[in-house]
Kinemage of the C-alpha trace (Angstrom):
@kinemage 1
@onewidth
@group {chain A} dominant
@subgroup {mainchain}
@vectorlist {calphas} color= white
{ca met a 1} P -127.598 -111.232 60.355
{ca gly a 2} L -125.434 -108.144 59.846
{ca trp a 3} L -126.671 -104.660 59.095
{ca leu a 4} L -125.751 -104.968 55.403
{ca asp a 5} L -127.698 -108.218 55.053
{ca thr a 6} L -130.670 -106.647 56.828
{ca leu a 7} L -130.528 -103.613 54.561
{ca thr a 8} L -130.188 -105.530 51.274
{ca thr a 9} L -132.884 -108.044 52.236
{ca gly a 10} L -135.272 -105.297 53.329
{ca val a 11} L -134.670 -103.143 50.258
{ca gly a 12} L -134.997 -106.211 48.014
{ca asn a 13} L -138.304 -107.165 49.641
{ca ala a 14} L -139.595 -103.593 49.361
{ca tyr a 15} L -138.553 -103.489 45.693
{ca arg a 16} L -140.311 -106.781 44.922
{ca his a 17} L -143.478 -105.857 46.803
{ca glu a 18} L -143.821 -102.146 45.981
{ca ile a 19} L -142.252 -102.064 42.497
{ca val a 20} L -142.279 -105.483 40.783
{ca asp a 21} L -145.550 -106.836 42.200
{ca ala a 22} L -147.227 -103.452 41.679
{ca asp a 23} L -146.047 -103.412 38.012
{ca lys a 24} L -144.113 -100.173 38.529
{ca gln a 25} L -140.749 -101.189 37.089
{ca pro a 26} L -141.042 -98.778 34.139
{ca gln a 27} L -141.578 -95.875 36.534
{ca phe a 28} L -138.652 -97.052 38.657
{ca phe a 29} L -136.349 -97.280 35.626
{ca met a 30} L -137.545 -93.870 34.446
{ca leu a 31} L -136.618 -92.301 37.783
{ca leu a 32} L -133.300 -94.154 37.985
{ca ser a 33} L -132.244 -93.261 34.427
{ca phe a 34} L -133.349 -89.653 35.014
{ca leu a 35} L -131.234 -89.266 38.162
{ca val a 36} L -128.177 -91.113 36.803
{ca thr a 37} L -128.258 -89.085 33.573
{ca phe a 38} L -128.615 -85.775 35.417
{ca ala a 39} L -125.722 -86.606 37.744
{ca thr a 40} L -123.584 -87.726 34.792
{ca val a 41} L -124.365 -84.618 32.728
{ca arg a 42} L -123.554 -82.338 35.648
{ca phe a 43} L -120.266 -84.179 36.233
{ca val a 44} L -119.341 -83.890 32.541
{ca thr a 45} L -120.286 -80.200 32.215
{ca his a 46} L -118.452 -79.251 35.410
{ca ser a 47} L -115.414 -81.232 34.211
{ca ile a 48} L -115.444 -79.428 30.856
{ca arg a 49} L -115.737 -76.037 32.533
{ca ala a 50} L -112.900 -76.835 34.968
{ca gly a 51} L -110.680 -78.225 32.202
{ca arg a 52} L -110.567 -81.706 33.766
{ca tyr a 53} L -110.509 -84.964 31.794
{ca thr a 54} L -110.037 -83.045 28.540
{ca his a 55} L -108.942 -86.238 26.793
{ca val a 56} L -112.499 -87.556 27.320
{ca phe a 57} L -114.869 -84.579 27.729
{ca arg a 58} L -115.171 -81.495 25.544
{ca asn a 59} L -117.803 -79.172 24.162
{ca val a 60} L -119.406 -80.393 20.961
{ca ser a 61} L -119.847 -77.923 18.114
{ca thr a 62} L -120.740 -78.099 14.447
{ca lys a 63} L -118.113 -77.368 11.786
{ca gly a 64} L -119.599 -73.877 11.593
{ca gly a 65} L -118.976 -73.325 15.313
{ca thr a 66} L -122.524 -73.719 16.639
{ca his a 67} L -122.491 -75.240 20.133
{ca phe a 68} L -124.476 -78.477 20.346
{ca his a 69} L -126.505 -78.276 23.571
{ca his a 70} L -127.342 -81.564 25.288
{ca leu a 71} L -131.018 -80.693 25.327
{ca val a 72} L -131.066 -81.531 21.578
{ca pro a 73} L -130.533 -85.294 22.034
{ca gly a 74} L -132.783 -85.013 25.101
{ca ile a 75} L -135.661 -83.686 23.023
{ca leu a 76} L -135.061 -86.356 20.376
{ca leu a 77} L -135.118 -89.109 23.032
{ca leu a 78} L -138.344 -87.699 24.483
{ca leu a 79} L -139.957 -87.695 21.048
{ca val a 80} L -138.751 -91.186 20.121
{ca ser a 81} L -139.607 -92.778 23.472
{ca gly a 82} L -143.012 -91.099 23.508
{ca tyr a 83} L -143.811 -92.293 20.000
{ca leu a 84} L -142.581 -95.822 20.688
{ca gly a 85} L -144.298 -96.059 24.050
{ca ile a 86} L -147.610 -94.526 23.052
{ca gly a 87} L -147.911 -94.900 19.307
{ca leu a 88} L -146.445 -98.293 18.519
{ca ala a 89} L -146.420 -100.569 21.525
{ca pro a 90} L -147.946 -99.121 24.677
{ca asp a 91} L -147.889 -102.471 26.529
{ca tyr a 92} L -144.712 -103.998 25.086
{ca his a 93} L -141.170 -103.403 26.357
{ca arg a 94} L -142.208 -100.601 28.675
{ca glu a 95} L -138.904 -100.534 30.577
{ca pro a 96} L -136.669 -99.516 27.611
{ca his a 97} L -139.110 -96.739 26.687
{ca ala a 98} L -139.105 -95.556 30.298
{ca ile a 99} L -135.293 -95.494 30.343
{ca leu a 100} L -135.156 -93.513 27.077
{ca phe a 101} L -137.725 -91.098 28.453
{ca gly a 102} L -135.831 -90.671 31.734
{ca ile a 103} L -132.570 -89.956 29.914
{ca gly a 104} L -134.272 -87.545 27.510
{ca ala a 105} L -136.062 -85.733 30.326
{ca ala a 106} L -132.825 -85.307 32.292
{ca leu a 107} L -130.885 -84.016 29.281
{ca thr a 108} L -133.686 -81.596 28.452
{ca leu a 109} L -134.461 -80.350 31.957
{ca asp a 110} L -130.763 -79.866 32.738
{ca glu a 111} L -130.964 -77.010 30.232
{ca phe a 112} L -134.407 -75.801 31.317
{ca ala a 113} L -133.055 -72.293 31.981
{ca leu a 114} L -131.825 -72.138 28.364
{ca trp a 115} L -135.289 -72.654 26.943
{ca leu a 116} L -136.887 -70.469 29.618
{ca his a 117} L -134.610 -67.478 28.891
{ca leu a 118} L -133.824 -68.320 25.241
{ca lys a 119} L -130.137 -67.755 25.913
{ca asp a 120} L -127.328 -69.808 27.397
{ca val a 121} L -127.435 -69.101 31.129
{ca tyr a 122} L -126.166 -72.538 32.228
{ca trp a 123} L -123.349 -71.102 34.364
{ca ala a 124} L -125.153 -67.876 35.310
{ca arg a 125} L -127.330 -67.409 38.396
{ca glu a 126} L -130.429 -68.089 36.288
{ca gly a 127} L -128.977 -71.516 35.473
{ca arg a 128} L -130.064 -72.634 38.929
{ca gln a 129} L -133.603 -72.810 37.503
{ca ser a 130} L -132.531 -75.949 35.632
{ca val a 131} L -131.533 -77.634 38.889
{ca asp a 132} L -134.852 -76.580 40.424
{ca ala a 133} L -136.734 -78.069 37.447
{ca val a 134} L -134.830 -81.344 37.867
{ca ile a 135} L -135.642 -81.441 41.589
{ca val a 136} L -139.337 -80.904 40.850
{ca met a 137} L -139.339 -83.610 38.160
{ca ala a 138} L -137.460 -86.093 40.354
{ca thr a 139} L -139.909 -85.461 43.181
{ca ile a 140} L -142.887 -86.009 40.890
{ca leu a 141} L -141.368 -89.198 39.494
{ca gly a 142} L -140.295 -90.471 42.889
{ca leu a 143} L -143.507 -89.843 44.783
{ca gly a 144} L -146.180 -89.740 42.125
{ca leu a 145} L -145.153 -92.635 39.938
{ca leu a 146} L -143.679 -95.003 42.499
{ca gly a 147} L -146.144 -94.182 45.236
{ca ala a 148} L -145.481 -93.641 48.882
{ca gly a 149} L -145.517 -97.338 49.863
{ca phe a 150} L -141.988 -98.078 48.649
{ca trp a 151} L -140.533 -95.040 50.404
{ca ile a 152} L -142.359 -95.816 53.648
{ca glu a 153} L -141.048 -99.393 53.542
{ca leu a 154} L -137.534 -98.139 52.735
{ca val a 155} L -137.572 -95.766 55.720
{ca arg a 156} L -138.809 -98.631 57.939
{ca val a 157} L -135.956 -100.891 56.754
{ca ile a 158} L -133.363 -98.161 57.325
{ca gly a 159} L -134.869 -97.578 60.773
{ca asp a 160} L -134.466 -101.288 61.522
{ca val a 161} L -130.832 -101.157 60.396
{ca val a 162} L -129.909 -98.143 62.514
{ca gly a 163} L -131.984 -99.340 65.458
{ca val a 164} L -134.660 -96.659 65.487
């Protein structure tokens, strides 16, 4: 068995045991959607600022010239996913609600410094506070919601692959 087979089998077993069997798929999808959305938003905003991919990415503004910050759809997704997940069907279709929440949280926390300072400091030194908020949230989601068991098993599998 090659190292890739060992890795995929081990990660798959850890996922089944620590996530699926423990009924933690919604938390897993929340973390995954949070991280993918944050990475995507950062890629898009850096591309806009650098003038890359202008045929695809651009700032969004109203007809009156007001910039449309991405925390706005983030807040809406947080509100909708919270209402759907708590108010209407707390035990039904938990994964889609978790994904909506993860996306909304990433969009909102990526502009944390904006709502902390009540001005657009995204590219200023204070904008780093948004990245710090995302790191804190990802850590909470990763450790608190998934539990340590998955990560311990993942480290063990990686250790097996690299021969440690």
